[in-house]
PyMOL commands that place a pseudoatom at each C-alpha (Angstrom):
pseudoatom trace, name=CA, resn=UNK, resi=1, chain=A, elem=C, hetatm=0, pos=[-10.037, 32.905, -1.915]
pseudoatom trace, name=CA, resn=UNK, resi=2, chain=A, elem=C, hetatm=0, pos=[-11.158, 30.097, -4.077]
pseudoatom trace, name=CA, resn=UNK, resi=3, chain=A, elem=C, hetatm=0, pos=[-14.632, 28.804, -3.310]
pseudoatom trace, name=CA, resn=UNK, resi=4, chain=A, elem=C, hetatm=0, pos=[-15.660, 25.199, -3.378]
pseudoatom trace, name=CA, resn=UNK, resi=5, chain=A, elem=C, hetatm=0, pos=[-18.336, 24.112, -5.817]
pseudoatom trace, name=CA, resn=UNK, resi=6, chain=A, elem=C, hetatm=0, pos=[-20.591, 21.148, -6.352]
pseudoatom trace, name=CA, resn=UNK, resi=7, chain=A, elem=C, hetatm=0, pos=[-19.303, 18.815, -9.065]
pseudoatom trace, name=CA, resn=UNK, resi=8, chain=A, elem=C, hetatm=0, pos=[-22.886, 17.889, -10.072]
pseudoatom trace, name=CA, resn=UNK, resi=9, chain=A, elem=C, hetatm=0, pos=[-24.672, 21.190, -10.392]
pseudoatom trace, name=CA, resn=UNK, resi=10, chain=A, elem=C, hetatm=0, pos=[-21.689, 23.595, -10.283]
pseudoatom trace, name=CA, resn=UNK, resi=11, chain=A, elem=C, hetatm=0, pos=[-23.262, 25.768, -7.614]
pseudoatom trace, name=CA, resn=UNK, resi=12, chain=A, elem=C, hetatm=0, pos=[-21.143, 27.217, -4.827]
pseudoatom trace, name=CA, resn=UNK, resi=13, chain=A, elem=C, hetatm=0, pos=[-23.743, 26.786, -2.062]
pseudoatom trace, name=CA, resn=UNK, resi=14, chain=A, elem=C, hetatm=0, pos=[-22.143, 24.095, 0.169]
pseudoatom trace, name=CA, resn=UNK, resi=15, chain=A, elem=C, hetatm=0, pos=[-22.725, 24.021, 3.845]
pseudoatom trace, name=CA, resn=UNK, resi=16, chain=A, elem=C, hetatm=0, pos=[-21.119, 21.770, 6.448]
pseudoatom trace, name=CA, resn=UNK, resi=17, chain=A, elem=C, hetatm=0, pos=[-23.526, 19.321, 8.009]
pseudoatom trace, name=CA, resn=UNK, resi=18, chain=A, elem=C, hetatm=0, pos=[-21.835, 17.085, 10.539]
pseudoatom trace, name=CA, resn=UNK, resi=19, chain=A, elem=C, hetatm=0, pos=[-18.773, 15.638, 8.888]
pseudoatom trace, name=CA, resn=UNK, resi=20, chain=A, elem=C, hetatm=0, pos=[-19.906, 16.237, 5.312]
pseudoatom trace, name=CA, resn=UNK, resi=21, chain=A, elem=C, hetatm=0, pos=[-20.449, 19.227, 3.090]
pseudoatom trace, name=CA, resn=UNK, resi=22, chain=A, elem=C, hetatm=0, pos=[-23.845, 19.228, 1.460]
pseudoatom trace, name=CA, resn=UNK, resi=23, chain=A, elem=C, hetatm=0, pos=[-24.882, 21.182, -1.690]
pseudoatom trace, name=CA, resn=UNK, resi=24, chain=A, elem=C, hetatm=0, pos=[-27.947, 23.247, -0.788]
pseudoatom trace, name=CA, resn=UNK, resi=25, chain=A, elem=C, hetatm=0, pos=[-29.101, 23.227, -4.448]
pseudoatom trace, name=CA, resn=UNK, resi=26, chain=A, elem=C, hetatm=0, pos=[-28.996, 19.491, -5.465]
pseudoatom trace, name=CA, resn=UNK, resi=27, chain=A, elem=C, hetatm=0, pos=[-28.275, 17.735, -2.114]
pseudoatom trace, name=CA, resn=UNK, resi=28, chain=A, elem=C, hetatm=0, pos=[-24.971, 16.119, -3.127]
pseudoatom trace, name=CA, resn=UNK, resi=29, chain=A, elem=C, hetatm=0, pos=[-22.752, 15.394, -0.190]
pseudoatom trace, name=CA, resn=UNK, resi=30, chain=A, elem=C, hetatm=0, pos=[-18.989, 15.525, -0.095]
pseudoatom trace, name=CA, resn=UNK, resi=31, chain=A, elem=C, hetatm=0, pos=[-16.363, 14.546, 2.468]
pseudoatom trace, name=CA, resn=UNK, resi=32, chain=A, elem=C, hetatm=0, pos=[-13.552, 16.922, 3.352]
pseudoatom trace, name=CA, resn=UNK, resi=33, chain=A, elem=C, hetatm=0, pos=[-11.138, 14.622, 1.399]
pseudoatom trace, name=CA, resn=UNK, resi=34, chain=A, elem=C, hetatm=0, pos=[-13.254, 14.897, -1.761]
pseudoatom trace, name=CA, resn=UNK, resi=35, chain=A, elem=C, hetatm=0, pos=[-13.195, 18.649, -1.565]
pseudoatom trace, name=CA, resn=UNK, resi=36, chain=A, elem=C, hetatm=0, pos=[-9.506, 18.728, -0.884]
pseudoatom trace, name=CA, resn=UNK, resi=37, chain=A, elem=C, hetatm=0, pos=[-8.856, 16.673, -4.000]
pseudoatom trace, name=CA, resn=UNK, resi=38, chain=A, elem=C, hetatm=0, pos=[-10.974, 19.158, -6.008]
pseudoatom trace, name=CA, resn=UNK, resi=39, chain=A, elem=C, hetatm=0, pos=[-8.693, 21.895, -4.826]
pseudoatom trace, name=CA, resn=UNK, resi=40, chain=A, elem=C, hetatm=0, pos=[-5.545, 19.836, -5.600]
pseudoatom trace, name=CA, resn=UNK, resi=41, chain=A, elem=C, hetatm=0, pos=[-6.699, 19.156, -9.176]
pseudoatom trace, name=CA, resn=UNK, resi=42, chain=A, elem=C, hetatm=0, pos=[-7.478, 22.873, -9.674]
pseudoatom trace, name=CA, resn=UNK, resi=43, chain=A, elem=C, hetatm=0, pos=[-4.035, 23.799, -8.324]
pseudoatom trace, name=CA, resn=UNK, resi=44, chain=A, elem=C, hetatm=0, pos=[-2.396, 21.225, -10.559]
pseudoatom trace, name=CA, resn=UNK, resi=45, chain=A, elem=C, hetatm=0, pos=[-4.187, 22.621, -13.591]
pseudoatom trace, name=CA, resn=UNK, resi=46, chain=A, elem=C, hetatm=0, pos=[-3.068, 26.180, -12.677]
pseudoatom trace, name=CA, resn=UNK, resi=47, chain=A, elem=C, hetatm=0, pos=[0.541, 25.075, -12.301]
pseudoatom trace, name=CA, resn=UNK, resi=48, chain=A, elem=C, hetatm=0, pos=[0.475, 23.263, -15.658]
pseudoatom trace, name=CA, resn=UNK, resi=49, chain=A, elem=C, hetatm=0, pos=[-0.840, 26.357, -17.320]
pseudoatom trace, name=CA, resn=UNK, resi=50, chain=A, elem=C, hetatm=0, pos=[1.843, 28.592, -15.707]
pseudoatom trace, name=CA, resn=UNK, resi=51, chain=A, elem=C, hetatm=0, pos=[4.565, 26.066, -16.642]
pseudoatom trace, name=CA, resn=UNK, resi=52, chain=A, elem=C, hetatm=0, pos=[3.376, 25.898, -20.209]
pseudoatom trace, name=CA, resn=UNK, resi=53, chain=A, elem=C, hetatm=0, pos=[3.297, 29.680, -20.490]
pseudoatom trace, name=CA, resn=UNK, resi=54, chain=A, elem=C, hetatm=0, pos=[6.807, 29.920, -19.115]
pseudoatom trace, name=CA, resn=UNK, resi=55, chain=A, elem=C, hetatm=0, pos=[8.104, 27.296, -21.533]
pseudoatom trace, name=CA, resn=UNK, resi=56, chain=A, elem=C, hetatm=0, pos=[6.560, 29.103, -24.517]
pseudoatom trace, name=CA, resn=UNK, resi=57, chain=A, elem=C, hetatm=0, pos=[8.086, 32.402, -23.297]
pseudoatom trace, name=CA, resn=UNK, resi=58, chain=A, elem=C, hetatm=0, pos=[11.524, 30.623, -23.177]
pseudoatom trace, name=CA, resn=UNK, resi=59, chain=A, elem=C, hetatm=0, pos=[11.728, 30.962, -19.453]
pseudoatom trace, name=CA, resn=UNK, resi=60, chain=A, elem=C, hetatm=0, pos=[13.049, 27.441, -19.203]
pseudoatom trace, name=CA, resn=UNK, resi=61, chain=A, elem=C, hetatm=0, pos=[14.319, 27.612, -15.621]
pseudoatom trace, name=CA, resn=UNK, resi=62, chain=A, elem=C, hetatm=0, pos=[10.916, 28.697, -14.311]
pseudoatom trace, name=CA, resn=UNK, resi=63, chain=A, elem=C, hetatm=0, pos=[9.121, 26.096, -16.429]
pseudoatom trace, name=CA, resn=UNK, resi=64, chain=A, elem=C, hetatm=0, pos=[11.453, 23.354, -15.194]
pseudoatom trace, name=CA, resn=UNK, resi=65, chain=A, elem=C, hetatm=0, pos=[10.850, 24.291, -11.486]
pseudoatom trace, name=CA, resn=UNK, resi=66, chain=A, elem=C, hetatm=0, pos=[7.112, 24.198, -12.022]
pseudoatom trace, name=CA, resn=UNK, resi=67, chain=A, elem=C, hetatm=0, pos=[7.170, 20.889, -13.843]
pseudoatom trace, name=CA, resn=UNK, resi=68, chain=A, elem=C, hetatm=0, pos=[9.460, 19.474, -11.138]
pseudoatom trace, name=CA, resn=UNK, resi=69, chain=A, elem=C, hetatm=0, pos=[6.942, 20.461, -8.525]
pseudoatom trace, name=CA, resn=UNK, resi=70, chain=A, elem=C, hetatm=0, pos=[4.268, 18.488, -10.356]
pseudoatom trace, name=CA, resn=UNK, resi=71, chain=A, elem=C, hetatm=0, pos=[6.617, 15.555, -10.950]
pseudoatom trace, name=CA, resn=UNK, resi=72, chain=A, elem=C, hetatm=0, pos=[7.210, 15.263, -7.146]
pseudoatom trace, name=CA, resn=UNK, resi=73, chain=A, elem=C, hetatm=0, pos=[3.600, 14.116, -6.978]
pseudoatom trace, name=CA, resn=UNK, resi=74, chain=A, elem=C, hetatm=0, pos=[4.340, 11.322, -9.325]
pseudoatom trace, name=CA, resn=UNK, resi=75, chain=A, elem=C, hetatm=0, pos=[3.218, 12.925, -12.574]
pseudoatom trace, name=CA, resn=UNK, resi=76, chain=A, elem=C, hetatm=0, pos=[5.328, 11.238, -15.357]
pseudoatom trace, name=CA, resn=UNK, resi=77, chain=A, elem=C, hetatm=0, pos=[4.242, 13.760, -18.019]
pseudoatom trace, name=CA, resn=UNK, resi=78, chain=A, elem=C, hetatm=0, pos=[5.499, 16.605, -15.827]
pseudoatom trace, name=CA, resn=UNK, resi=79, chain=A, elem=C, hetatm=0, pos=[8.759, 14.759, -15.285]
pseudoatom trace, name=CA, resn=UNK, resi=80, chain=A, elem=C, hetatm=0, pos=[9.155, 14.519, -19.132]
pseudoatom trace, name=CA, resn=UNK, resi=81, chain=A, elem=C, hetatm=0, pos=[8.588, 18.215, -19.581]
pseudoatom trace, name=CA, resn=UNK, resi=82, chain=A, elem=C, hetatm=0, pos=[10.943, 19.009, -16.687]
pseudoatom trace, name=CA, resn=UNK, resi=83, chain=A, elem=C, hetatm=0, pos=[13.726, 17.163, -18.481]
pseudoatom trace, name=CA, resn=UNK, resi=84, chain=A, elem=C, hetatm=0, pos=[12.713, 18.763, -21.807]
pseudoatom trace, name=CA, resn=UNK, resi=85, chain=A, elem=C, hetatm=0, pos=[12.938, 22.227, -20.147]
pseudoatom trace, name=CA, resn=UNK, resi=86, chain=A, elem=C, hetatm=0, pos=[16.508, 21.583, -18.963]
pseudoatom trace, name=CA, resn=UNK, resi=87, chain=A, elem=C, hetatm=0, pos=[17.773, 20.807, -22.432]
for i in range(1, 87): cmd.bond("trace and resi %d" % i, "trace and resi %d" % (i + 1))
show_as sticks, trace
zoom trace
């Protein structure tokens, strides 16, 4: 399971206090939406890396599927690579 981390001090010591998550090291506070976006960006980076690896290995069908998943979120660059993978 991936752990959340503070964007300021990069520590993984966040505790829920009320409706916010507070870093016990530096005191930075995050909403649940902010932490969810952090996970989404990390997931997106992992998908890009996997798609790039598939493309370089000439597994174009797999690369296209991964790029299409990113393009569904409105990523124009991923849409370009999805069309490139289908060529």
